[in-house]
C-alpha positions in Angstrom: -7.0 2.1 8.9 -6.8 3.9 5.5 -9.5 3.7 2.8 -12.4 4.4 5.2 -13.4 7.6 3.5 -12.6 6.6 -0.1 -15.2 7.5 -2.7 -16.9 4.7 -4.5 -15.0 3.3 -7.4 -15.5 5.8 -10.2 -16.5 4.5 -13.6 -14.3 5.3 -16.5 -16.0 7.4 -19.2 -12.8 8.2 -21.2 -9.7 6.1 -21.6 -6.4 7.2 -23.2 -4.7 3.9 -24.1 -1.0 3.1 -23.6 -0.1 3.8 -27.2 -2.0 7.0 -27.5 -0.6 10.5 -27.3 -2.9 13.6 -26.9 -1.5 17.0 -27.6 -3.9 19.7 -26.4 -6.0 20.5 -23.4 -8.6 18.0 -22.1 -11.8 19.0 -20.4 -14.0 16.2 -19.1 -16.6 15.1 -16.6 -17.0 11.7 -15.0 -14.1 9.4 -15.0 -10.9 9.9 -17.1 -8.2 7.3 -17.1 -4.7 7.8 -18.7 -2.5 4.9 -19.7 -0.9 7.0 -22.5 0.5 10.5 -22.7 -1.4 13.8 -22.5 0.6 17.0 -23.3 -1.7 19.7 -22.2 -3.8 20.8 -19.2 -6.5 18.5 -17.8 -9.6 20.1 -16.3 -13.0 19.0 -14.9 -15.7 21.1 -13.3 -14.7 21.9 -9.7 -18.1 21.2 -8.3 -18.4 17.7 -9.9 -17.3 14.3 -8.7 -14.9 13.9 -11.6 -11.9 11.7 -11.2 -8.6 11.6 -13.1 -6.7 8.4 -12.8 -3.2 8.0 -14.2 -1.7 4.5 -14.4 2.0 3.6 -13.8 2.9 4.2 -17.4 0.6 7.3 -17.8 2.0 10.8 -18.2 0.3 14.2 -18.0 2.5 17.2 -19.1 0.5 20.1 -18.0 -1.5 21.4 -15.0 -4.3 19.3 -13.6 -7.5 20.9 -12.1 -9.8 18.0 -11.2 -11.7 17.4 -7.9 -10.3 13.8 -7.4 -7.0 12.5 -8.6 -5.6 9.0 -8.3 -2.0 9.0 -9.5 0.3 6.1 -10.1 2.1 7.6 -13.0 3.7 11.0 -13.7 2.3 14.6 -13.7 4.7 17.4 -14.9 2.7 20.4 -13.7 0.6 21.6 -10.7 -2.2 19.5 -9.4 -5.3 21.3 -8.0 -7.7 18.7 -6.4 -10.1 20.3 -3.9 -11.5 17.0 -2.9 -8.9 14.2 -2.8 -5.5 13.2 -4.1 -4.3 9.6 -3.9 -0.6 9.1 -4.7 0.5 5.5 -5.3 4.0 4.2 -4.7 5.0 4.9 -8.3 3.5 8.4 -8.5 5.8 11.2 -9.6 4.8 14.9 -9.5 7.0 17.8 -10.7 4.9 20.7 -9.5 2.9 21.9 -6.5 0.0 19.8 -5.2 -3.1 21.7 -3.9 -5.4 19.3 -2.0 -8.4 19.0 0.3 -7.5 15.4 1.4 -4.3 13.5 0.5 -3.2 9.9 0.8 0.3 9.0 -0.2 2.0 5.6 -0.3 5.6 5.2 0.6 7.7 5.7 -2.6 5.6 8.5 -4.1 7.7 11.6 -5.1 6.7 15.2 -5.2 9.1 17.8 -6.4 7.2 20.9 -5.4 5.0 22.0 -2.5 2.1 20.4 -0.8 -0.5 23.0 -0.1 -3.7 22.2 1.9 -6.7 24.0 0.4 -9.9 22.6 1.7 -13.0 22.9 -0.4 -14.9 26.1 0.4 -18.2 25.0 1.9 -21.3 27.1 1.5 -20.5 30.4 3.0 -22.2 30.8 6.3 -24.4 33.8 6.4 -23.7 36.0 9.4 -26.7 37.8 10.8 -26.9 41.0 8.8 -27.0 44.3 10.5 -30.1 46.0 9.4 -30.1 49.7 8.8 -33.4 51.2 9.8 -32.7 54.5 8.1 -36.2 54.6 6.6 -37.8 54.5 10.1 -37.9 57.7 12.1 -35.2 58.1 14.6 -36.2 58.3 18.2 -34.2 60.3 20.6 -34.4 59.5 24.2 -33.9 62.3 26.6 -33.5 61.5 30.3 
């Protein structure tokens, strides 16, 4: 029933090991996996297929702005994921979660608001009203 629209397994380009502590903001593209501790904001380009995954023991203290988030650990800050958020049973969020799609297992905790914000698709162009001010005006008299 679930998992039918899951993206393909994302490769991991960057790994923060369990014994590693990063202090500062992180910007990445591709796959970013956190087993350790990141104290700072985590960002990826909003129009990419970037994925942040945080394991059971992983912690992010800061806001997260990544298209896809797979969380089994802890985030202390807001999460902005226009594409997808997956919250495992051990996920803990202290902050608001802005999402396009969300999947949450029983046991996940969110201390904040869930706010649905679908990705803005290409703006549909409405037929424009043309102003023919450069053409001579014709008056019709009956």
